[in-house]
C-alpha positions in Angstrom: 10.8 26.0 -1.8 12.8 23.0 -3.0 11.2 19.6 -3.1 12.2 17.3 -0.3 14.3 14.3 -1.2 13.1 11.1 0.3 15.2 8.8 -1.9 17.6 8.0 0.9 14.8 6.6 3.1 14.2 2.9 3.5 11.2 1.5 1.6 9.7 0.3 4.8 9.9 3.8 6.4 8.3 5.3 3.3 5.4 2.8 3.8 5.1 3.7 7.5 5.7 0.3 8.9 6.5 0.7 12.6 8.3 -1.9 14.7 5.7 -4.6 15.7 3.1 -3.4 13.2 0.6 -5.9 11.8 1.3 -6.1 8.1 -0.2 -8.2 5.3 0.2 -8.2 1.6 -0.8 -10.0 -1.6 0.6 -9.8 -5.1 4.0 -8.5 -4.1 7.2 -10.3 -4.8 9.8 -7.7 -4.1 13.0 -9.0 -2.3 13.9 -5.6 -0.8 10.4 -5.2 0.6 10.2 -8.8 1.9 13.6 -8.4 3.7 12.8 -5.0 5.2 9.4 -6.1 6.5 10.9 -9.3 8.0 13.4 -7.1 9.9 10.8 -4.7 11.1 8.0 -6.9 12.4 7.1 -10.5 13.3 3.4 -9.7 12.7 3.4 -10.2 9.0 1.3 -12.2 6.7 2.7 -12.9 3.2 0.5 -13.6 0.2 -2.8 -13.3 2.2 -4.9 -10.6 3.6 -5.5 -10.8 7.3 -8.0 -8.7 9.4 -7.1 -5.9 11.8 -3.8 -4.8 10.0 -2.0 -1.6 10.5 -0.6 -1.7 6.9 -2.1 -3.6 4.0 -0.4 -3.8 0.6 -2.0 -5.0 -2.6 0.0 -5.5 -5.8 -1.9 -5.0 -9.1 -0.6 -5.4 -12.6 -3.9 -4.6 -14.5 -7.2 -3.0 -13.9 -8.9 -6.3 -12.9 -6.5 -6.4 -10.0 -7.8 -3.2 -8.7 -10.7 -5.1 -7.1 -8.2 -6.1 -4.4 -8.6 -2.5 -3.0 -12.0 -3.5 -1.6 -10.6 -6.7 -0.1 -7.7 -4.8 1.4 -10.0 -2.2 2.9 -11.8 -5.0 4.8 -8.5 -5.9 6.5 -7.6 -2.4 7.7 -7.6 -1.0 11.3 -9.5 2.2 11.4 -6.3 4.3 11.4 -4.4 1.9 9.0 -3.1 2.5 5.6 -3.7 0.5 2.4 -1.0 0.7 -0.2 -1.8 -0.2 -3.8 1.4 -1.1 -5.7 1.1 -0.7 -9.5 3.5 -0.6 -12.5 5.1 2.7 -13.5 4.7 4.1 -16.9 2.1 1.8 -18.3 -1.2 2.8 -19.9 -3.3 -0.2 -18.8 -3.2 0.7 -15.1 -2.4 4.4 -14.2 -2.3 6.4 -11.2 -5.7 7.8 -12.2 -7.2 4.3 -12.4 -5.9 3.5 -8.9 -7.3 6.8 -7.5 -10.7 6.1 -9.1 -10.9 2.6 -7.6 -9.8 3.7 -4.2 -12.3 6.5 -4.0 -15.0 4.2 -5.2 -14.1 1.9 -2.4 -14.8 4.7 0.1 -11.2 5.5 0.9 -9.1 8.6 0.3 -5.6 8.8 -1.1 -3.1 10.7 0.9 0.4 9.7 -0.2 2.4 8.4 -3.2 5.8 6.7 -3.0 8.3 5.0 -5.3 8.1 1.3 -4.4 10.8 0.1 -6.7 12.4 1.0 -10.1 9.4 -0.5 -11.8 6.4 0.2 -9.4 4.8 3.0 -7.6 2.6 2.8 -4.5 -0.4 4.9 -3.5 -1.7 5.0 0.1 -5.4 5.1 0.9 -7.0 5.6 4.3 -10.5 5.8 5.8 -12.0 9.2 5.8 -11.8 10.6 9.4 -15.6 10.5 9.6 -15.6 6.8 8.8 -13.0 5.8 11.4 -14.7 3.8 14.2 
C-alpha cells in the first residue's frame, strides 16, 4: 500500500486547527503558521500559553526548551492536542528526546507532521483514561 501524500494540505489543517478553535503558542515565529492561524480563528494567543485551549504549540530549539511540554499540558482541554515544534536533522534535540519528555509529562504521542522546511512537529494528547 503506497504512503499517503499530505504535502498538499495546509499547515493549519495538518495541525488540526478547526474554525473558531482556541489556540495558543510560544516559541514559534513562522509567518506561514501565523497567517494561517489568523485566517482560521480569532481565539488565538501569540507568545503565551493560555488555559483551556484546543491546540497548544510549543517551539523548542534545545533540550532545555522541552520543559515547555509540561507548561503546555496545563493549558490543554482534555481532548486537545499539544504540538511540540522542533528542528529537523539536529542531534541536540531529536524526535526521541521529544517523545521521552512528552511521555514523562504523562502524554502520548499520536502524530508527526512537517511544520516547515526546517522544523518538525509532534502531537501529544492525554491518555483516554486521563481525560476528564
